[in-house]
C-alpha positions in Angstrom: -12.2 -23.5 -18.0 -14.7 -25.5 -19.9 -17.1 -23.3 -21.8 -20.2 -24.7 -20.0 -18.8 -23.6 -16.6 -19.4 -20.1 -15.3 -16.9 -18.4 -13.0 -19.2 -18.9 -10.0 -19.9 -22.5 -10.7 -18.6 -24.7 -7.9 -16.5 -26.8 -10.4 -14.9 -23.6 -11.6 -13.6 -22.5 -8.2 -10.0 -23.2 -7.1 -9.7 -26.7 -5.6 -8.9 -27.1 -2.0 -5.3 -27.8 -1.1 -6.2 -31.4 0.0 -7.8 -32.1 -3.4 -4.7 -30.8 -5.2 -2.4 -32.9 -3.0 -4.5 -36.0 -4.0 -4.2 -35.1 -7.7 -0.4 -34.8 -7.2 -0.3 -38.2 -5.6 -2.3 -39.7 -8.4 -0.1 -38.1 -11.1 3.0 -39.4 -9.5 1.6 -42.9 -9.2 0.6 -42.8 -12.8 4.0 -41.6 -13.7 5.5 -44.6 -11.8 3.1 -47.0 -13.6 4.0 -45.6 -17.0 7.7 -45.8 -16.3 7.3 -49.4 -15.1 5.4 -50.4 -18.3 8.1 -48.6 -20.4 10.9 -50.6 -18.7 9.0 -53.8 -19.2 8.5 -53.2 -22.9 10.9 -55.2 -25.2 14.1 -53.3 -25.6 15.1 -55.0 -28.8 12.0 -53.9 -30.8 13.2 -51.8 -33.8 10.1 -51.6 -35.9 8.2 -48.4 -36.4 5.5 -49.5 -34.1 7.8 -50.3 -31.2 9.8 -47.1 -31.7 6.6 -45.1 -31.7 5.5 -46.7 -28.5 8.8 -46.0 -26.8 8.6 -42.4 -28.0 5.1 -42.1 -26.6 6.2 -43.6 -23.3 9.0 -41.0 -23.0 6.6 -38.2 -24.0 4.0 -39.3 -21.5 6.6 -39.4 -18.7 7.8 -35.9 -19.8 4.2 -34.5 -19.7 3.4 -36.2 -16.4 6.5 -34.5 -14.9 5.2 -31.1 -16.2 1.7 -32.0 -14.8 3.3 -32.6 -11.4 5.0 -29.2 -11.6 1.8 -27.4 -12.6 -0.2 -29.1 -9.9 2.4 -28.0 -7.3 2.1 -24.4 -8.6 -1.7 -24.7 -8.3 -1.4 -26.0 -4.8 1.1 -23.4 -3.6 -0.5 -20.6 -5.6 1.3 -17.5 -6.9 3.9 -16.0 -4.5 2.4 -13.0 -2.6 3.7 -9.5 -2.8 5.2 -7.3 0.6 3.9 -5.9 2.3 5.0 -3.2 0.1 4.5 0.1 0.1 1.0 1.0 -1.0 -0.2 -2.6 -1.2 1.4 -3.3 -4.5 -0.6 -5.8 -6.7 0.8 -8.4 -9.2 1.3 -7.0 -12.7 -1.3 -7.9 -15.4 1.3 -9.9 -17.2 1.8 -12.1 -14.1 -1.9 -12.6 -13.7 -2.3 -13.5 -17.3 0.6 -16.0 -17.2 -0.8 -17.5 -14.0 -4.3 -18.0 -15.4 -3.3 -18.8 -19.0 -4.6 -22.2 -20.3 -2.1 -25.0 -20.2 -3.2 -26.5 -23.5 0.3 -26.3 -24.9 1.6 -28.5 -22.1 -0.7 -31.5 -22.5 -2.9 -31.0 -25.6 -0.6 -29.5 -28.2 0.0 -31.4 -31.4 2.9 -33.9 -31.5 4.7 -34.9 -34.6 7.1 -37.6 -35.4 10.0 -38.1 -37.9 12.6 -40.7 -38.9 15.8 -40.0 -40.8 17.4 -43.0 -42.6 21.1 -42.6 -42.7 21.6 -45.3 -45.2 19.3 -43.9 -47.9 19.4 -40.2 -46.7 15.6 -40.2 -46.8 13.3 -38.7 -44.2 9.7 -39.5 -43.2 7.5 -37.0 -41.3 4.1 -37.3 -39.9 1.4 -34.9 -41.0 1.5 -33.2 -37.5 5.1 -32.4 -37.9 4.5 -30.5 -41.2 1.9 -28.5 -39.3 4.2 -27.7 -36.4 7.1 -26.6 -38.7 4.7 -24.7 -41.0 5.7 -26.8 -44.0 3.6 -27.6 -47.0 2.4 -31.3 -46.6 3.0 -31.8 -50.3 6.7 -30.9 -50.0 9.5 -33.5 -49.3 10.5 -33.8 -45.6 13.8 -32.2 -44.8 16.9 -34.3 -44.3 19.1 -34.0 -41.2 21.4 -31.8 -43.2 18.5 -29.6 -44.3 16.8 -29.4 -40.9 19.1 -26.7 -39.5 17.9 -24.3 -42.2 14.7 -23.9 -40.2 16.5 -23.3 -36.9 17.5 -19.8 -35.6 21.2 -19.2 -36.0 21.9 -19.1 -32.3 20.2 -22.4 -31.7 21.8 -24.4 -34.6 24.9 -25.4 -32.5 22.5 -26.9 -29.9 20.7 -29.0 -32.5 24.0 -30.0 -34.1 25.3 -31.3 -30.8 22.1 -33.2 -30.0 22.0 -34.9 -33.4 25.8 -35.7 -33.4 25.7 -37.2 -29.9 22.7 -39.4 -31.0 24.2 -40.6 -34.3 27.8 -41.1 -33.1 27.5 -41.9 -29.4 23.9 -43.4 -29.5 22.8 -40.9 -26.9 19.0 -40.1 -26.6 17.9 -36.6 -27.7 16.0 -34.5 -25.2 16.3 -30.7 -25.9 14.7 -27.6 -27.4 15.4 -25.2 -30.2 13.6 -22.4 -32.0 12.5 -22.5 -35.6 11.5 -19.8 -38.0 8.4 -20.8 -39.9 7.8 -19.6 -43.5 5.0 -17.3 -42.2 7.7 -15.5 -40.0 6.5 -16.9 -36.7 9.2 -18.1 -34.3 8.2 -21.3 -32.5 10.0 -23.3 -29.7 10.1 -27.1 -30.4 10.9 -29.8 -27.9 12.6 -32.8 -29.5 13.0 -36.3 -28.0 14.7 -39.0 -30.1 16.9 -42.0 -30.1 19.1 -43.9 -32.6 18.0 -47.0 -34.4 20.8 -49.5 -34.6 21.3 -52.1 -37.3 22.5 -55.7 -36.8 26.1 -54.8 -36.4 25.4 -52.1 -33.8 25.9 -49.1 -36.0 23.4 -46.3 -36.3 21.0 -46.9 -39.2 18.5 -44.1 -38.6 17.2 -41.6 -36.0 13.7 -41.5 -34.7 12.2 -38.5 -32.9 9.0 -36.9 -31.7 8.7 -33.1 -31.8 6.3 -31.0 -29.8 5.5 -27.3 -30.1 6.0 -25.8 -26.6 6.1 -22.1 -27.7 3.1 -21.0 -25.5 4.4 -22.8 -22.5 7.8 -21.3 -22.7 6.4 -17.9 -23.4 4.2 -18.0 -20.3 7.2 -19.3 -18.3 9.3 -16.4 -19.5 6.6 -13.9 -18.7 6.2 -15.3 -15.1 10.0 -15.3 -14.7 10.5 -11.8 -16.0 7.6 -10.5 -13.9 8.9 -12.3 -10.9 12.3 -10.7 -11.4 10.6 -7.3 -11.8 8.7 -7.8 -8.6 11.8 -8.9 -6.8 13.5 -5.7 -7.9 10.4 -3.7 -6.8 10.5 -5.5 -3.4 14.2 -4.7 -3.0 13.6 -1.1 -4.0 10.6 -0.8 -1.6 12.6 -2.4 1.3 15.5 0.0 0.7 13.1 3.0 0.5 11.4 1.9 3.7 14.7 1.5 5.5 15.8 5.0 4.4 12.4 6.5 5.4 12.6 4.8 8.9 16.2 6.1 9.4 15.2 9.6 8.3 12.1 9.5 10.6 14.1 8.3 13.5 16.8 11.0 13.0 14.3 13.9 13.2 11.6 12.7 15.7 12.4 13.2 19.4 15.0 10.6 20.6 13.4 10.2 24.0 11.5 7.1 24.9 9.2 6.7 27.9 8.5 9.9 29.8 10.1 13.3 29.4 9.9 16.3 31.8 10.0 19.8 30.2 11.2 22.2 31.2 13.7 20.3 33.2 13.5 22.7 36.2 10.5 24.2 37.9 7.3 23.0 39.6 5.0 23.6 36.7 6.8 21.3 34.3 5.0 19.1 31.8 5.3 15.3 32.0 5.4 14.1 28.4 5.0 10.8 26.6 4.3 9.9 22.9 3.8 6.9 20.7 3.9 6.3 16.9 1.5 3.8 15.4 2.4 2.6 11.9 -0.1 1.7 9.2 -1.5 -1.8 9.3 -2.2 -1.8 5.5 1.0 -0.2 4.1 4.7 -0.9 4.6 5.5 2.7 3.6 6.3 5.3 6.2 4.0 8.3 6.3 4.7 12.0 7.1 3.3 12.0 10.7 5.3 13.6 13.4 5.2 14.6 17.1 7.6 16.9 18.9 8.4 18.4 22.2 11.2 21.0 22.7 12.4 23.2 25.6 12.9 26.7 24.3 15.5 29.2 25.5 13.0 31.3 27.4 11.8 28.3 29.4 8.7 27.7 27.3 7.9 24.3 25.9 7.0 23.7 22.3 4.5 20.9 21.5 3.5 19.9 18.0 2.0 17.1 16.0 1.4 17.0 12.3 0.9 15.0 9.1 2.3 15.7 5.7 0.1 13.9 3.1 1.6 10.9 1.3 4.0 8.1 2.1 7.6 7.2 1.3 11.1 8.8 1.4 10.0 12.0 -0.3 7.2 12.6 2.2 9.4 11.7 5.2 12.0 14.2 3.8 9.4 16.9 3.5 8.2 16.2 7.1 11.8 16.6 8.3 12.0 19.9 6.5 8.8 21.2 8.0 9.7 20.0 11.5 13.2 21.6 11.2 11.6 24.9 10.1 9.0 24.7 12.9 11.7 24.2 15.5 13.9 27.0 14.1 11.1 29.6 14.1 9.9 28.6 17.6 13.5 28.9 19.0 13.5 32.4 17.4 10.4 33.3 19.5 7.8 33.1 16.7 4.3 32.6 18.2 2.2 29.6 16.9 -0.2 31.6 14.7 2.6 33.4 12.8 4.6 30.2 12.8 1.8 28.5 10.9 1.6 31.3 8.3 5.3 31.0 7.5 5.1 27.2 7.3 2.3 27.6 4.8 4.4 30.0 2.7 7.2 27.4 2.9 5.0 24.6 1.6 3.4 26.9 -1.0 6.8 27.8 -2.4 8.2 24.2 -2.5 8.8 22.4 -5.8 6.7 19.4 -4.9 3.1 20.4 -4.0 2.1 19.0 -0.6 -0.5 19.5 2.1 0.0 19.2 5.8 -2.1 19.4 8.9 -0.5 20.5 12.1 -1.1 21.7 15.7 1.5 23.9 17.4 1.4 24.7 21.1 3.6 26.9 23.3 3.4 26.3 27.0 4.5 28.9 29.5 5.1 27.2 32.9 5.1 30.3 35.1 1.5 31.1 34.2 0.5 27.6 32.9 -0.7 29.3 29.7 -1.0 27.2 26.6 -1.0 29.3 23.3 -1.8 27.3 20.2 -2.7 27.3 16.6 -3.9 24.7 14.1 -3.8 24.1 10.3 -6.7 21.9 9.2 -5.9 19.5 12.1 -7.8 17.8 15.0 -7.8 20.1 18.0 -6.1 19.1 21.2 -8.2 17.4 23.9 -8.1 18.6 27.5 -8.8 16.2 30.4 -9.5 17.5 33.9 -11.0 15.8 37.0 -12.1 12.7 35.1 -13.8 14.5 32.2 -12.6 15.8 28.9 -13.4 18.3 26.2 -12.2 19.4 22.8 -10.5 22.8 22.8 -12.2 25.4 20.5 -10.0 25.7 17.5 -8.9 29.0 16.0 -9.1 29.5 12.3 -6.6 27.7 10.1 -6.6 25.8 6.8 -4.3 23.0 5.7 -0.7 24.1 5.2 0.0 24.4 1.4 -3.7 24.7 0.5 -3.7 28.4 -0.3 -1.3 31.3 -0.6 -1.4 34.0 2.1 -3.5 32.1 4.6 -3.9 33.7 8.0 -3.9 31.5 11.1 -5.6 32.4 14.3 -4.3 31.8 17.8 -6.0 30.6 21.1 -5.0 30.5 24.7 -6.0 28.1 27.5 -4.9 28.2 31.1 -4.0 24.7 32.4 -4.2 23.5 36.0 -2.1 21.0 37.9 -3.0 17.4 37.0 -4.5 18.4 33.6 -3.8 16.1 30.7 -3.5 17.5 27.1 -3.8 15.0 24.2 -2.5 15.9 20.7 -2.9 13.4 17.9 -2.9 13.1 14.1 -5.6 11.8 11.8 -6.1 8.1 11.8 -5.5 7.4 15.5 -9.1 6.3 15.6 -9.4 4.6 12.2 -12.6 4.8 10.1 -14.1 7.5 12.3 -15.3 11.1 11.4 -13.4 13.7 13.3 -16.2 14.3 15.8 -16.7 10.6 16.4 -13.0 10.1 16.9 -12.8 12.8 19.5 -15.8 11.3 21.3 -14.0 7.9 21.4 -10.9 9.5 22.8 -12.9 11.5 25.4 -14.2 8.2 26.7 -10.7 7.6 28.1 -11.2 10.4 30.6 -11.7 8.1 33.6 -8.5 6.2 32.9 -6.6 9.4 32.4 -7.9 10.6 35.8 -6.5 7.5 37.4 -3.2 7.6 35.6 -0.1 8.5 37.6 1.9 10.0 34.6 1.8 10.7 30.9 3.2 7.3 30.0 0.2 5.5 31.6 -2.1 7.8 29.6 -0.3 6.9 26.3 -0.5 3.2 27.3 -4.3 3.5 27.7 -4.5 5.0 24.2 -2.4 2.3 22.6 -4.3 -0.5 24.4 -7.6 1.0 23.1 -6.6 1.8 19.5 -3.1 0.3 18.9 -4.4 -3.0 17.4 -7.1 -1.4 15.3 -6.5 -1.7 11.5 -5.6 1.7 10.1 -4.8 2.8 6.5 -2.2 5.4 7.5 0.3 6.1 10.2 -0.8 8.0 13.3 0.8 9.4 16.5 -0.2 10.6 19.9 1.5 13.1 22.2 0.3 13.5 25.8 1.4 16.3 28.2 0.4 16.2 31.9 0.8 19.2 34.1 2.8 18.3 37.1 0.4 18.3 40.2 
């Protein structure tokens, strides 16, 4: 950016796509014009002036091709990242390479040289001395001496280019790296052609050389960073796939409505939905669960293990498995929460989780429940709703030896119980989120089953942008 332009100056802002397309068209037209002039130039001119002109034509065409590439990159912009887990941003090295000045492409110093095969003499321009880091007072190197500046691994490339030029009269167009006397390694692009004498044999070789070190360095940085991002993307995709498979293997397999227990007039009509994050591709630790117990009770639970990714999903699976096992063994919700807290407190990887666990007894329509730092269930009856008064309970894993209270609620036929995890109503405080959900009471009152209630929740909040995952579980007492 020119020094007199600030970052917020209109001229400093990225050009519109249409403007860049116009520049690309102009650059290509100019390239065609230069190529036409070059082809119209006398082909038999062998003097220094004619050779220099031809070399400049070739160099201009080369630079216009690079300009075309750079403008295309400017138009298309840097390739975006995935929606990858956590909203991954481009590495600093990529940003630096993308915004680095292109002075080396169009404004770097260009030197010229001619090697006379008949006299074994060489002639260099002053710019070439500067590019190669040579003392301007020293004699220019002959073609036999030139490889002494080139890195060992690049010497065969230079030898082939020079040999093809001198023996087969092929133009030179290639790159090699040199080691300057100050220890700096530079990349030089060389374009040359043979100069023939009257009998058609090669009398000398003419070449222009350009330092393209910064350009190649930036290109390598972009390429290496792009490769790194591709690996990261592949790793993230693999991790997400594994997390999804793990989540699907532990969450209830039922879709649509479920009736638990399967027998009896006071059964619960159940439906649930999982809402993924709109800002992260990573799977979170949210869960919902419904399980018929051996004594005829029904276990309902929702929860959220903090974090994202395979490790968190694995931890969620462990918690849910432990919860199911203890519930099947007859453990009541309050004691169950205490033991889950001990389990998280003793785990190698520190973690926090919020959860609600309910046990429903159909014979008496009694709901016994406990919570651990989690939004309380909402109860809807006769077109109105309220938040159940929560018993004491801190987040699982927050403190050792925590004690969890337990509450009871008697349900009635037609009641709707809504359990959800944080983030179902994005950007809302807990009280405000509950208020928004309670506004759905009239729709729940008209719903014929739990699935229609879930559909109302998803229609209201499903398209809302949310930072994390969320889920909702609805139980409706059979009327």
